[in-house]
N, CA and C atoms as an extended XYZ file, in Angstrom:
585
Properties=species:S:1:pos:R:3:atomname:S:1:resname:S:1:resid:I:1 pbc="F F F"
N       122.509     -177.902      -29.098 N   MET     1
C       121.861     -178.821      -30.469 CA  MET     1
C       121.549     -180.268      -30.240 C   MET     1
N       120.576     -180.524      -30.608 N   LYS     2
C       120.110     -181.988      -30.658 CA  LYS     2
C       120.751     -182.880      -31.342 C   LYS     2
N       121.366     -183.937      -30.877 N   GLY     3
C       121.876     -185.175      -31.412 CA  GLY     3
C       121.141     -185.547      -32.437 C   GLY     3
N       121.900     -186.613      -33.630 N   LYS     4
C       121.181     -187.093      -34.692 CA  LYS     4
C       120.295     -188.182      -34.221 C   LYS     4
N       119.376     -188.536      -34.868 N   THR     5
C       118.463     -189.569      -34.879 CA  THR     5
C       119.442     -190.736      -35.304 C   THR     5
N       118.995     -192.011      -34.981 N   LYS     6
C       119.247     -193.043      -35.864 CA  LYS     6
C       119.390     -193.081      -37.075 C   LYS     6
N       118.200     -192.671      -37.502 N   LEU     7
C       118.192     -192.879      -39.028 CA  LEU     7
C       119.261     -192.276      -39.828 C   LEU     7
N       119.388     -190.553      -38.916 N   GLU     8
C       120.414     -190.129      -39.535 CA  GLU     8
C       121.731     -190.263      -39.208 C   GLU     8
N       122.193     -190.828      -38.378 N   LEU     9
C       123.688     -191.658      -38.177 CA  LEU     9
C       123.538     -192.677      -39.332 C   LEU     9
N       122.776     -193.674      -39.522 N   LEU    10
C       122.660     -194.641      -40.075 CA  LEU    10
C       122.781     -194.009      -41.648 C   LEU    10
N       122.033     -193.073      -42.021 N   THR    11
C       122.007     -192.189      -43.609 CA  THR    11
C       123.595     -192.112      -43.477 C   THR    11
N       123.993     -191.539      -42.860 N   ASP    12
C       125.249     -190.589      -42.835 CA  ASP    12
C       126.528     -192.059      -43.134 C   ASP    12
N       126.215     -193.052      -42.278 N   VAL    13
C       127.454     -194.056      -42.678 CA  VAL    13
C       127.020     -194.822      -44.023 C   VAL    13
N       125.483     -194.907      -44.145 N   ILE    14
C       125.403     -195.542      -45.589 CA  ILE    14
C       125.867     -194.691      -46.895 C   ILE    14
N       125.894     -193.498      -46.552 N   ARG    15
C       125.805     -192.605      -48.236 CA  ARG    15
C       127.556     -192.164      -47.934 C   ARG    15
N       128.207     -192.401      -47.092 N   THR    16
C       129.456     -191.995      -47.305 CA  THR    16
C       130.619     -193.310      -47.217 C   THR    16
N       129.886     -194.370      -47.089 N   ARG    17
C       130.582     -195.801      -47.486 CA  ARG    17
C       131.293     -195.672      -49.018 C   ARG    17
N       132.255     -196.130      -49.004 N   ARG    18
C       133.063     -195.941      -50.676 CA  ARG    18
C       133.819     -197.103      -50.781 C   ARG    18
N       134.380     -197.583      -51.537 N   SER    19
C       135.593     -198.696      -51.829 CA  SER    19
C       136.566     -198.089      -51.657 C   SER    19
N       137.609     -198.532      -50.775 N   ILE    20
C       139.193     -197.753      -50.480 CA  ILE    20
C       139.664     -199.145      -50.741 C   ILE    20
N       140.543     -198.829      -51.407 N   TYR    21
C       141.594     -200.229      -52.028 CA  TYR    21
C       142.559     -200.322      -51.289 C   TYR    21
N       143.176     -201.542      -51.375 N   ALA    22
C       144.316     -202.005      -50.616 CA  ALA    22
C       145.632     -201.316      -50.833 C   ALA    22
N       145.635     -200.625      -51.552 N   ASP    23
C       147.041     -199.654      -51.759 CA  ASP    23
C       146.982     -198.429      -51.266 C   ASP    23
N       145.706     -197.991      -50.662 N   ASP    24
C       145.813     -196.881      -49.780 CA  ASP    24
C       145.761     -197.394      -48.495 C   ASP    24
N       145.997     -198.480      -48.089 N   PHE    25
C       145.884     -198.797      -46.075 CA  PHE    25
C       147.022     -198.503      -45.896 C   PHE    25
N       147.228     -198.093      -44.837 N   LEU    26
C       148.190     -198.013      -44.116 CA  LEU    26
C       148.810     -199.020      -43.306 C   LEU    26
N       149.967     -198.937      -42.892 N   GLU    27
C       150.743     -200.427      -42.520 CA  GLU    27
C       150.365     -200.155      -40.973 C   GLU    27
N       148.989     -200.718      -40.370 N   GLN    28
C       148.549     -200.746      -38.968 CA  GLN    28
C       147.478     -201.760      -38.929 C   GLN    28
N       147.773     -202.415      -38.080 N   GLU    29
C       147.004     -203.777      -38.236 CA  GLU    29
C       145.546     -203.357      -37.483 C   GLU    29
N       144.171     -204.101      -37.868 N   ILE    30
C       143.114     -203.844      -37.008 CA  ILE    30
C       142.999     -204.606      -36.057 C   ILE    30
N       142.881     -204.187      -34.791 N   PRO    31
C       142.857     -205.066      -33.605 CA  PRO    31
C       142.107     -206.215      -33.724 C   PRO    31
N       142.372     -207.657      -33.304 N   ASP    32
C       141.488     -208.549      -33.543 CA  ASP    32
C       139.984     -208.358      -32.728 C   ASP    32
N       139.859     -207.892      -31.779 N   GLU    33
C       138.527     -207.453      -31.283 CA  GLU    33
C       137.770     -206.730      -31.816 C   GLU    33
N       138.246     -205.934      -32.966 N   ILE    34
C       137.342     -204.968      -34.005 CA  ILE    34
C       136.968     -205.828      -34.884 C   ILE    34
N       137.933     -206.819      -35.639 N   ILE    35
C       137.599     -207.961      -36.553 CA  ILE    35
C       136.703     -208.767      -36.246 C   ILE    35
N       136.458     -209.175      -35.251 N   LYS    36
C       135.698     -209.983      -34.496 CA  LYS    36
C       134.368     -209.483      -34.263 C   LYS    36
N       133.934     -207.822      -33.834 N   GLU    37
C       132.861     -206.942      -34.166 CA  GLU    37
C       132.365     -206.874      -35.634 C   GLU    37
N       133.206     -206.574      -36.427 N   LEU    38
C       132.881     -206.620      -37.723 CA  LEU    38
C       132.352     -207.662      -38.166 C   LEU    38
N       132.761     -209.075      -38.132 N   ILE    39
C       132.186     -210.356      -38.296 CA  ILE    39
C       130.951     -210.170      -37.874 C   ILE    39
N       131.148     -209.987      -36.723 N   VAL    40
C       129.315     -210.228      -35.647 CA  VAL    40
C       128.639     -209.748      -36.546 C   VAL    40
N       128.662     -208.204      -36.765 N   ASN    41
C       127.932     -207.485      -37.165 CA  ASN    41
C       127.505     -208.018      -38.872 C   ASN    41
N       128.532     -208.788      -39.579 N   ALA    42
C       128.065     -209.047      -40.918 CA  ALA    42
C       127.091     -210.505      -40.669 C   ALA    42
N       127.161     -211.165      -39.620 N   THR    43
C       126.396     -212.309      -39.503 CA  THR    43
C       124.880     -211.932      -39.050 C   THR    43
N       124.586     -210.637      -38.815 N   TRP    44
C       123.024     -210.372      -38.494 CA  TRP    44
C       122.685     -209.980      -40.008 C   TRP    44
N       122.568     -210.141      -40.873 N   ALA    45
C       122.502     -209.816      -42.207 CA  ALA    45
C       121.042     -210.950      -42.558 C   ALA    45
N       120.035     -210.441      -42.940 N   PRO    46
C       118.914     -211.271      -43.203 CA  PRO    46
C       119.293     -212.439      -44.051 C   PRO    46
N       118.586     -213.731      -43.769 N   ASN    47
C       118.846     -214.778      -44.304 CA  ASN    47
C       117.799     -215.593      -44.433 C   ASN    47
N       116.852     -215.967      -45.404 N   TYR    48
C       115.843     -216.653      -45.606 CA  TYR    48
C       115.953     -218.270      -44.912 C   TYR    48
N       114.660     -218.298      -43.882 N   LYS    49
C       115.156     -219.747      -43.355 CA  LYS    49
C       116.075     -219.849      -42.183 C   LYS    49
N       116.458     -218.593      -42.152 N   CYS    50
C       117.883     -218.671      -41.018 CA  CYS    50
C       118.589     -219.603      -41.231 C   CYS    50
N       119.131     -219.821      -42.022 N   THR    51
C       120.209     -220.938      -42.726 CA  THR    51
C       121.757     -220.314      -42.410 C   THR    51
N       121.976     -219.145      -42.209 N   GLU    52
C       123.571     -218.406      -42.068 CA  GLU    52
C       124.247     -219.065      -43.053 C   GLU    52
N       124.015     -218.677      -44.573 N   PRO    53
C       125.082     -219.292      -45.049 CA  PRO    53
C       125.945     -218.585      -45.723 C   PRO    53
N       126.800     -218.354      -44.536 N   TRP    54
C       128.200     -217.666      -44.827 CA  TRP    54
C       129.400     -218.332      -43.916 C   TRP    54
N       130.635     -218.008      -44.007 N   ARG    55
C       131.511     -218.580      -43.680 CA  ARG    55
C       132.808     -217.417      -43.579 C   ARG    55
N       133.544     -217.302      -42.855 N   PHE    56
C       134.383     -216.334      -43.293 CA  PHE    56
C       135.833     -216.620      -42.622 C   PHE    56
N       136.946     -216.332      -43.576 N   VAL    57
C       138.273     -216.419      -43.177 CA  VAL    57
C       139.239     -215.410      -43.227 C   VAL    57
N       139.700     -215.229      -41.944 N   VAL    58
C       140.702     -213.891      -41.844 CA  VAL    58
C       142.067     -214.338      -42.336 C   VAL    58
N       142.611     -213.857      -43.078 N   LEU    59
C       143.964     -213.878      -43.857 CA  LEU    59
C       144.706     -212.738      -43.491 C   LEU    59
N       146.004     -212.738      -42.686 N   ARG    60
C       147.085     -212.100      -42.677 CA  ARG    60
C       148.171     -212.528      -42.633 C   ARG    60
N       149.515     -212.002      -42.158 N   GLY    61
C       150.590     -212.812      -42.290 CA  GLY    61
C       151.107     -212.969      -43.574 C   GLY    61
N       151.744     -214.235      -43.540 N   LYS    62
C       152.024     -214.779      -44.966 CA  LYS    62
C       151.017     -214.647      -46.229 C   LYS    62
N       149.831     -214.697      -45.851 N   HIS    63
C       148.959     -214.754      -47.063 CA  HIS    63
C       149.148     -213.100      -47.568 C   HIS    63
N       149.563     -212.189      -47.080 N   ARG    64
C       149.330     -210.787      -47.969 CA  ARG    64
C       150.482     -211.284      -48.729 C   ARG    64
N       151.654     -212.053      -48.813 N   LYS    65
C       152.446     -211.957      -49.811 CA  LYS    65
C       152.472     -212.984      -50.866 C   LYS    65
N       151.741     -214.243      -50.170 N   GLU    66
C       151.089     -215.512      -50.944 CA  GLU    66
C       150.128     -214.737      -52.375 C   GLU    66
N       148.930     -213.967      -51.481 N   LEU    67
C       147.972     -213.695      -52.507 CA  LEU    67
C       148.744     -212.714      -52.995 C   LEU    67
N       149.529     -211.573      -53.155 N   GLY    68
C       150.168     -210.564      -54.204 CA  GLY    68
C       151.082     -211.920      -55.144 C   GLY    68
N       151.725     -212.427      -55.103 N   LYS    69
C       152.422     -213.627      -55.871 CA  LYS    69
C       151.408     -214.214      -56.354 C   LYS    69
N       150.042     -215.311      -56.318 N   PHE    70
C       148.961     -216.051      -56.858 CA  PHE    70
C       148.604     -214.731      -57.609 C   PHE    70
N       148.161     -213.498      -57.166 N   MET    71
C       147.751     -212.767      -58.301 CA  MET    71
C       148.257     -212.484      -59.650 C   MET    71
N       149.805     -212.271      -59.256 N   LEU    72
C       150.471     -212.008      -60.134 CA  LEU    72
C       150.746     -213.116      -61.053 C   LEU    72
N       150.989     -214.253      -60.752 N   ASP    73
C       151.178     -215.427      -61.465 CA  ASP    73
C       149.960     -215.377      -62.216 C   ASP    73
N       148.589     -215.537      -61.610 N   PHE    74
C       147.531     -215.705      -62.233 CA  PHE    74
C       147.337     -214.817      -63.495 C   PHE    74
N       147.731     -213.250      -63.532 N   TYR    75
C       147.315     -212.382      -64.368 CA  TYR    75
C       148.300     -212.455      -65.654 C   TYR    75
N       149.632     -212.903      -65.344 N   GLN    76
C       150.498     -213.372      -66.154 CA  GLN    76
C       150.244     -214.067      -67.010 C   GLN    76
N       149.455     -215.243      -66.467 N   ARG    77
C       149.138     -216.459      -67.049 CA  ARG    77
C       148.032     -216.410      -67.755 C   ARG    77
N       146.950     -215.542      -67.361 N   GLU    78
C       145.164     -215.341      -68.150 CA  GLU    78
C       145.164     -214.171      -68.978 C   GLU    78
N       146.070     -213.218      -68.721 N   TRP    79
C       145.725     -211.983      -69.459 CA  TRP    79
C       146.765     -211.801      -70.638 C   TRP    79
N       146.438     -210.970      -71.290 N   SER    80
C       147.581     -210.390      -72.594 CA  SER    80
C       148.577     -209.829      -71.856 C   SER    80
N       149.751     -209.484      -72.396 N   GLU    81
C       150.515     -208.682      -72.027 CA  GLU    81
C       149.790     -207.072      -72.151 C   GLU    81
N       148.963     -206.685      -73.356 N   LYS    82
C       148.630     -205.477      -73.377 CA  LYS    82
C       147.608     -205.130      -72.057 C   LYS    82
N       146.771     -206.549      -71.773 N   ASP    83
C       145.946     -205.732      -70.426 CA  ASP    83
C       146.494     -205.742      -69.216 C   ASP    83
N       147.713     -206.811      -68.839 N   PHE    84
C       148.567     -207.082      -67.954 CA  PHE    84
C       149.839     -206.706      -68.242 C   PHE    84
N       150.228     -205.164      -68.237 N   PRO    85
C       151.855     -204.889      -68.839 CA  PRO    85
C       152.554     -204.872      -67.740 C   PRO    85
N       154.182     -205.454      -67.901 N   PRO    86
C       154.933     -205.476      -66.825 CA  PRO    86
C       155.151     -204.446      -65.740 C   PRO    86
N       154.579     -203.030      -66.140 N   THR    87
C       154.595     -201.895      -65.544 CA  THR    87
C       153.479     -202.245      -64.104 C   THR    87
N       152.701     -202.963      -64.426 N   ARG    88
C       151.786     -203.676      -63.337 CA  ARG    88
C       152.177     -204.414      -62.252 C   ARG    88
N       153.127     -205.573      -62.497 N   TYR    89
C       153.695     -206.409      -62.045 CA  TYR    89
C       154.061     -205.842      -60.140 C   TYR    89
N       154.998     -205.067      -59.976 N   GLU    90
C       155.130     -204.843      -58.981 CA  GLU    90
C       153.880     -204.399      -57.972 C   GLU    90
N       153.313     -203.264      -58.229 N   HIS    91
C       151.774     -203.164      -57.614 CA  HIS    91
C       150.873     -204.271      -57.429 C   HIS    91
N       150.943     -205.050      -58.155 N   THR    92
C       150.027     -206.339      -57.989 CA  THR    92
C       150.505     -207.210      -57.030 C   THR    92
N       151.754     -207.295      -56.924 N   LEU    93
C       152.698     -208.101      -55.878 CA  LEU    93
C       152.666     -207.584      -54.554 C   LEU    93
N       152.689     -206.298      -54.447 N   ASN    94
C       152.730     -205.365      -53.328 CA  ASN    94
C       151.137     -205.199      -52.688 C   ASN    94
N       149.987     -205.502      -53.710 N   TYR    95
C       148.779     -204.884      -53.490 CA  TYR    95
C       148.439     -204.928      -51.774 C   TYR    95
N       148.152     -206.534      -51.227 N   PRO    96
C       147.803     -206.569      -50.033 CA  PRO    96
C       148.671     -206.703      -49.019 C   PRO    96
N       149.860     -206.199      -49.488 N   GLN    97
C       150.753     -205.755      -48.072 CA  GLN    97
C       150.210     -205.195      -46.976 C   GLN    97
N       149.461     -204.119      -46.893 N   ASN    98
C       148.766     -203.587      -45.714 CA  ASN    98
C       147.344     -204.245      -44.975 C   ASN    98
N       147.023     -205.160      -46.131 N   ALA    99
C       145.355     -205.620      -45.811 CA  ALA    99
C       145.270     -206.672      -44.723 C   ALA    99
N       144.412     -206.568      -44.033 N   THR   100
C       143.356     -207.526      -43.319 CA  THR   100
C       142.496     -208.136      -44.402 C   THR   100
N       142.646     -209.635      -44.691 N   MET   101
C       141.632     -210.075      -45.748 CA  MET   101
C       140.670     -210.981      -45.153 C   MET   101
N       139.425     -211.026      -45.730 N   VAL   102
C       138.262     -212.052      -45.452 CA  VAL   102
C       138.137     -212.315      -46.346 C   VAL   102
N       138.388     -213.793      -46.453 N   VAL   103
C       137.530     -214.568      -47.265 CA  VAL   103
C       136.014     -214.789      -47.369 C   VAL   103
N       135.178     -214.609      -48.104 N   ILE   104
C       133.908     -214.898      -48.354 CA  ILE   104
C       133.237     -216.020      -48.700 C   ILE   104
N       132.965     -216.905      -48.108 N   ILE   105
C       132.457     -218.493      -48.369 CA  ILE   105
C       131.120     -218.304      -48.397 C   ILE   105
N       130.244     -218.798      -49.097 N   MET   106
C       128.609     -219.238      -49.265 CA  MET   106
C       129.027     -220.650      -49.086 C   MET   106
N       128.118     -221.029      -47.713 N   GLN   107
C       127.872     -222.235      -47.123 CA  GLN   107
C       126.212     -222.636      -47.944 C   GLN   107
N       125.939     -223.663      -48.878 N   ARG   108
C       124.822     -224.065      -49.116 CA  ARG   108
C       124.228     -224.871      -48.080 C   ARG   108
N       123.054     -224.657      -47.808 N   SER   109
C       122.610     -225.556      -46.695 CA  SER   109
C       122.507     -226.786      -47.166 C   SER   109
N       122.497     -227.744      -46.147 N   LYS   110
C       122.022     -229.251      -46.531 CA  LYS   110
C       120.916     -229.719      -45.546 C   LYS   110
N       120.251     -228.802      -44.887 N   LYS   111
C       119.166     -229.257      -44.485 CA  LYS   111
C       117.847     -228.501      -44.802 C   LYS   111
N       117.687     -227.154      -45.493 N   VAL   112
C       116.801     -226.617      -45.813 CA  VAL   112
C       116.758     -226.808      -47.316 C   VAL   112
N       115.484     -226.785      -47.975 N   LYS   113
C       115.864     -226.607      -49.334 CA  LYS   113
C       115.427     -225.304      -49.781 C   LYS   113
N       116.704     -224.717      -50.573 N   ILE   114
C       116.620     -222.981      -50.433 CA  ILE   114
C       117.580     -222.877      -51.946 C   ILE   114
N       116.795     -221.684      -52.686 N   GLN   115
C       117.227     -221.739      -53.998 CA  GLN   115
C       118.716     -220.722      -54.095 C   GLN   115
N       119.570     -221.254      -54.668 N   GLU   116
C       120.806     -220.619      -54.755 CA  GLU   116
C       120.983     -219.016      -54.697 C   GLU   116
N       120.208     -218.294      -55.397 N   TRP   117
C       120.008     -217.039      -55.103 CA  TRP   117
C       119.906     -216.360      -54.068 C   TRP   117
N       118.921     -217.345      -53.044 N   GLU   118
C       118.645     -216.348      -51.600 CA  GLU   118
C       119.709     -216.758      -51.101 C   GLU   118
N       120.429     -217.754      -51.135 N   GLU   119
C       121.805     -217.818      -49.916 CA  GLU   119
C       122.610     -216.973      -50.392 C   GLU   119
N       123.042     -216.623      -51.812 N   LEU   120
C       123.630     -215.515      -52.417 CA  LEU   120
C       123.739     -214.248      -52.179 C   LEU   120
N       122.019     -214.122      -52.096 N   ALA   121
C       121.756     -212.681      -51.688 CA  ALA   121
C       121.867     -212.224      -49.939 C   ALA   121
N       121.978     -213.608      -49.368 N   ALA   122
C       122.138     -213.151      -47.701 CA  ALA   122
C       123.545     -212.793      -47.577 C   ALA   122
N       124.588     -213.805      -48.353 N   VAL   123
C       125.904     -213.347      -48.364 CA  VAL   123
C       126.097     -211.808      -48.394 C   VAL   123
N       125.805     -211.639      -49.527 N   ALA   124
C       125.975     -209.910      -49.930 CA  ALA   124
C       125.092     -209.476      -48.999 C   ALA   124
N       124.271     -209.361      -48.422 N   CYS   125
C       124.029     -208.775      -47.490 CA  CYS   125
C       124.826     -208.469      -46.476 C   CYS   125
N       125.284     -209.794      -45.889 N   ALA   126
C       126.514     -210.191      -44.814 CA  ALA   126
C       127.684     -209.009      -45.101 C   ALA   126
N       128.116     -209.248      -46.552 N   VAL   127
C       129.252     -208.358      -47.007 CA  VAL   127
C       128.835     -206.920      -46.531 C   VAL   127
N       127.521     -206.353      -47.195 N   GLN   128
C       127.338     -205.077      -47.041 CA  GLN   128
C       127.010     -204.623      -45.090 C   GLN   128
N       126.698     -205.817      -44.373 N   ASN   129
C       126.863     -205.521      -42.760 CA  ASN   129
C       128.380     -205.031      -42.582 C   ASN   129
N       129.061     -205.809      -43.080 N   LEU   130
C       131.038     -205.753      -43.098 CA  LEU   130
C       131.231     -204.473      -43.440 C   LEU   130
N       130.826     -204.168      -44.668 N   TRP   131
C       131.472     -202.857      -45.061 CA  TRP   131
C       130.935     -201.590      -44.589 C   TRP   131
N       129.529     -201.903      -44.153 N   LEU   132
C       128.904     -200.580      -43.311 CA  LEU   132
C       129.580     -200.397      -42.040 C   LEU   132
N       129.638     -201.586      -41.205 N   SER   133
C       130.553     -201.600      -40.153 CA  SER   133
C       131.746     -200.840      -40.237 C   SER   133
N       132.665     -201.292      -41.357 N   CYS   134
C       133.940     -200.737      -41.737 CA  CYS   134
C       134.089     -199.493      -41.418 C   CYS   134
N       133.219     -198.782      -42.372 N   ALA   135
C       132.795     -197.287      -42.617 CA  ALA   135
C       132.588     -196.739      -41.313 C   ALA   135
N       131.803     -197.348      -40.253 N   ALA   136
C       131.597     -196.547      -39.288 CA  ALA   136
C       132.741     -196.602      -38.213 C   ALA   136
N       133.803     -197.328      -38.648 N   GLN   137
C       135.201     -197.236      -37.676 CA  GLN   137
C       136.183     -196.635      -38.420 C   GLN   137
N       135.950     -196.070      -39.444 N   ASP   138
C       136.690     -195.552      -40.182 CA  ASP   138
C       137.770     -196.358      -40.650 C   ASP   138
N       137.575     -197.355      -41.212 N   ILE   139
C       138.306     -198.669      -41.701 CA  ILE   139
C       137.983     -198.702      -43.333 C   ILE   139
N       138.907     -198.843      -44.295 N   GLY   140
C       138.673     -198.890      -45.825 CA  GLY   140
C       138.141     -200.346      -45.620 C   GLY   140
N       137.214     -200.250      -46.782 N   GLY   141
C       137.401     -201.892      -47.339 CA  GLY   141
C       136.681     -202.005      -48.997 C   GLY   141
N       136.813     -203.230      -49.133 N   TYR   142
C       136.832     -203.332      -50.962 CA  TYR   142
C       136.549     -204.809      -50.893 C   TYR   142
N       135.220     -205.238      -51.942 N   TRP   143
C       134.901     -206.528      -51.951 CA  TRP   143
C       135.505     -206.935      -53.334 C   TRP   143
N       136.562     -207.866      -53.430 N   ASP   144
C       137.247     -208.164      -54.590 CA  ASP   144
C       136.777     -209.670      -55.030 C   ASP   144
N       135.683     -209.491      -56.027 N   SER   145
C       135.288     -210.635      -56.579 CA  SER   145
C       135.730     -211.153      -57.981 C   SER   145
N       136.897     -210.779      -58.312 N   SER   146
C       137.680     -211.072      -59.345 CA  SER   146
C       137.771     -212.795      -59.259 C   SER   146
N       138.169     -213.305      -60.693 N   ALA   147
C       138.411     -214.930      -60.697 CA  ALA   147
C       139.884     -215.125      -59.797 C   ALA   147
N       140.499     -214.104      -59.742 N   ALA   148
C       141.917     -214.541      -59.036 CA  ALA   148
C       141.591     -214.699      -57.444 C   ALA   148
N       140.819     -213.401      -57.014 N   ALA   149
C       140.350     -213.695      -55.464 CA  ALA   149
C       139.717     -215.439      -55.053 C   ALA   149
N       138.731     -215.260      -56.065 N   ILE   150
C       137.769     -216.341      -55.720 CA  ILE   150
C       138.502     -217.838      -56.069 C   ILE   150
N       139.642     -217.869      -56.972 N   LEU   151
C       140.381     -218.989      -56.951 CA  LEU   151
C       141.240     -219.220      -55.915 C   LEU   151
N       141.723     -218.051      -55.045 N   TYR   152
C       142.931     -218.140      -54.158 CA  TYR   152
C       142.043     -218.321      -52.951 C   TYR   152
N       141.037     -218.054      -52.609 N   GLY   153
C       140.092     -218.562      -51.531 CA  GLY   153
C       139.842     -219.805      -51.512 C   GLY   153
N       139.224     -220.239      -52.785 N   ALA   154
C       138.496     -221.864      -53.117 CA  ALA   154
C       140.077     -222.680      -52.883 C   ALA   154
N       141.037     -222.334      -52.944 N   ASN   155
C       142.418     -223.120      -52.525 CA  ASN   155
C       142.806     -223.436      -51.195 C   ASN   155
N       141.632     -222.288      -50.337 N   LEU   156
C       141.976     -222.858      -48.853 CA  LEU   156
C       141.359     -223.884      -48.611 C   LEU   156
N       140.875     -224.590      -49.164 N   GLY   157
C       140.055     -225.837      -48.622 CA  GLY   157
C       138.580     -225.994      -48.380 C   GLY   157
N       137.673     -225.801      -49.300 N   LEU   158
C       136.174     -225.550      -48.847 CA  LEU   158
C       135.607     -226.965      -49.095 C   LEU   158
N       134.375     -227.042      -48.622 N   LYS   159
C       133.591     -228.207      -48.592 CA  LYS   159
C       132.923     -228.566      -49.682 C   LYS   159
N       132.074     -229.526      -50.198 N   GLU   160
C       131.451     -229.967      -50.988 CA  GLU   160
C       130.273     -228.770      -51.389 C   GLU   160
N       130.104     -228.418      -50.166 N   HIS   161
C       128.695     -227.412      -50.452 CA  HIS   161
C       129.059     -225.946      -49.982 C   HIS   161
N       130.246     -225.538      -50.362 N   GLU   162
C       130.461     -224.259      -50.053 CA  GLU   162
C       131.144     -224.032      -51.429 C   GLU   162
N       131.584     -222.319      -51.406 N   ARG   163
C       131.759     -221.535      -52.830 CA  ARG   163
C       132.599     -220.374      -52.136 C   ARG   163
N       133.412     -219.858      -52.799 N   CYS   164
C       134.105     -218.623      -52.428 CA  CYS   164
C       133.351     -217.756      -53.249 C   CYS   164
N       133.180     -216.617      -52.924 N   LEU   165
C       132.469     -215.312      -53.605 CA  LEU   165
C       133.606     -214.276      -53.617 C   LEU   165
N       134.798     -214.333      -53.040 N   GLY   166
C       135.797     -213.173      -53.379 CA  GLY   166
C       136.609     -212.962      -51.789 C   GLY   166
N       137.279     -212.108      -51.832 N   ILE   167
C       137.775     -211.389      -50.782 CA  ILE   167
C       137.799     -210.232      -50.480 C   ILE   167
N       137.067     -210.046      -49.069 N   PHE   168
C       137.091     -208.720      -48.586 CA  PHE   168
C       138.336     -207.734      -48.131 C   PHE   168
N       138.882     -206.983      -48.552 N   TYR   169
C       140.299     -206.410      -48.040 CA  TYR   169
C       139.934     -205.230      -47.325 C   TYR   169
N       140.497     -204.952      -46.167 N   MET   170
C       140.008     -204.024      -44.987 CA  MET   170
C       141.376     -203.204      -44.466 C   MET   170
N       141.374     -202.232      -43.990 N   GLY   171
C       142.551     -201.949      -43.418 CA  GLY   171
C       142.426     -200.055      -43.163 C   GLY   171
N       143.387     -199.576      -41.970 N   TYR   172
C       143.114     -198.157      -41.966 CA  TYR   172
C       143.798     -197.390      -43.359 C   TYR   172
N       142.957     -196.247      -43.388 N   TYR   173
C       143.800     -195.365      -44.323 CA  TYR   173
C       143.817     -193.668      -44.035 C   TYR   173
N       144.646     -193.153      -44.363 N   ASP   174
C       144.623     -191.565      -44.406 CA  ASP   174
C       143.148     -190.978      -44.617 C   ASP   174
N       142.309     -190.837      -43.580 N   LEU   175
C       141.406     -189.948      -43.768 CA  LEU   175
C       141.327     -188.779      -44.749 C   LEU   175
N       142.201     -187.909      -44.141 N   ALA   176
C       142.778     -186.635      -44.456 CA  ALA   176
C       142.953     -186.318      -46.365 C   ALA   176
N       143.750     -187.765      -46.594 N   THR   177
C       144.109     -187.210      -47.995 CA  THR   177
C       143.306     -188.676      -48.856 C   THR   177
N       142.669     -189.485      -48.375 N   THR   178
C       141.974     -190.495      -49.229 CA  THR   178
C       140.527     -190.216      -48.971 C   THR   178
N       140.081     -189.482      -50.425 N   LYS   179
C       138.705     -188.974      -50.211 CA  LYS   179
C       137.759     -189.381      -51.398 C   LYS   179
N       137.383     -190.684      -51.586 N   PRO   180
C       136.860     -191.011      -52.759 CA  PRO   180
C       135.508     -190.407      -52.681 C   PRO   180
N       134.996     -190.080      -53.948 N   LYS   181
C       133.658     -189.186      -54.078 CA  LYS   181
C       132.723     -190.601      -54.729 C   LYS   181
N       131.228     -190.394      -54.349 N   GLY   182
C       130.305     -190.859      -54.669 CA  GLY   182
C       129.329     -190.204      -55.316 C   GLY   182
N       128.529     -191.007      -56.506 N   LYS   183
C       127.074     -190.052      -56.794 CA  LYS   183
C       126.112     -191.380      -57.094 C   LYS   183
N       125.175     -190.901      -57.055 N   ARG   184
C       124.041     -191.552      -57.427 CA  ARG   184
C       123.155     -190.824      -58.450 C   ARG   184
N       122.548     -191.768      -59.292 N   LYS   185
C       121.513     -191.198      -60.307 CA  LYS   185
C       120.353     -190.708      -59.660 C   LYS   185
N       119.526     -189.732      -59.938 N   LEU   186
C       118.394     -188.972      -59.635 CA  LEU   186
C       117.495     -189.867      -59.061 C   LEU   186
N       117.045     -190.033      -58.195 N   LEU   187
C       115.876     -190.771      -57.450 CA  LEU   187
C       114.550     -191.048      -58.451 C   LEU   187
N       114.059     -189.972      -59.257 N   ARG   188
C       113.048     -189.938      -60.225 CA  ARG   188
C       113.263     -190.870      -61.072 C   ARG   188
N       114.854     -191.456      -61.299 N   LYS   189
C       115.035     -192.599      -62.491 CA  LYS   189
C       115.053     -193.746      -61.929 C   LYS   189
N       115.194     -194.045      -60.708 N   LYS   190
C       115.129     -195.354      -60.271 CA  LYS   190
C       113.869     -195.523      -59.285 C   LYS   190
N       112.906     -194.770      -59.377 N   LEU   191
C       111.787     -194.952      -58.231 CA  LEU   191
C       110.548     -194.526      -59.218 C   LEU   191
N       109.142     -195.499      -59.228 N   SER   192
C       107.945     -195.210      -59.522 CA  SER   192
C       106.842     -195.408      -58.440 C   SER   192
N       106.163     -194.754      -58.804 N   TRP   193
C       104.899     -195.100      -57.405 CA  TRP   193
C       103.897     -195.552      -58.179 C   TRP   193
N       103.047     -196.544      -58.076 N   LEU   194
C       101.553     -197.393      -58.424 CA  LEU   194
C       100.988     -197.342      -57.100 C   LEU   194
N        99.384     -197.063      -57.845 N   ALA   195
C        98.282     -196.536      -56.695 CA  ALA   195
C        97.205     -197.680      -57.391 C   ALA   195
């Protein structure tokens, strides 16, 4: 039997990529070499004028507890008890415990005049590269762009031309029991042809 073409292999990765949340991650560290490879793949995203408008900060160790505490404090302060009841406190506190977290930072170019949306789009492409690379390695991932995640990342010492766009959680998960489903609308609802 003939092997799959490059397009077929890529199609498999794209169409099976799903959000895998941190509470599904196993207590198993991702090796540093794999993390570096995932980030290198992220940096191969298309970017206008080659400004490479991204920076990544990997968080582990004490940041797992600190982020959980930060999120708990944030939601208790910012949300009503109805929206964030006490039954969610422990889950929030422990949510990052098995995750490797990557802070996603957009660096606006200081040398090239470029619209912000173009650099935002480039960073989003970089995150997609990261996500697809994780999926190809059977590593779960999820881009948290909540206000709490952005604020936590922003508190890590950003420069004037930088902006935190959230935190990407990644970790190993049980492939046999964690099977999120995905669906898309019919192509005819999203595609038109003009001649």
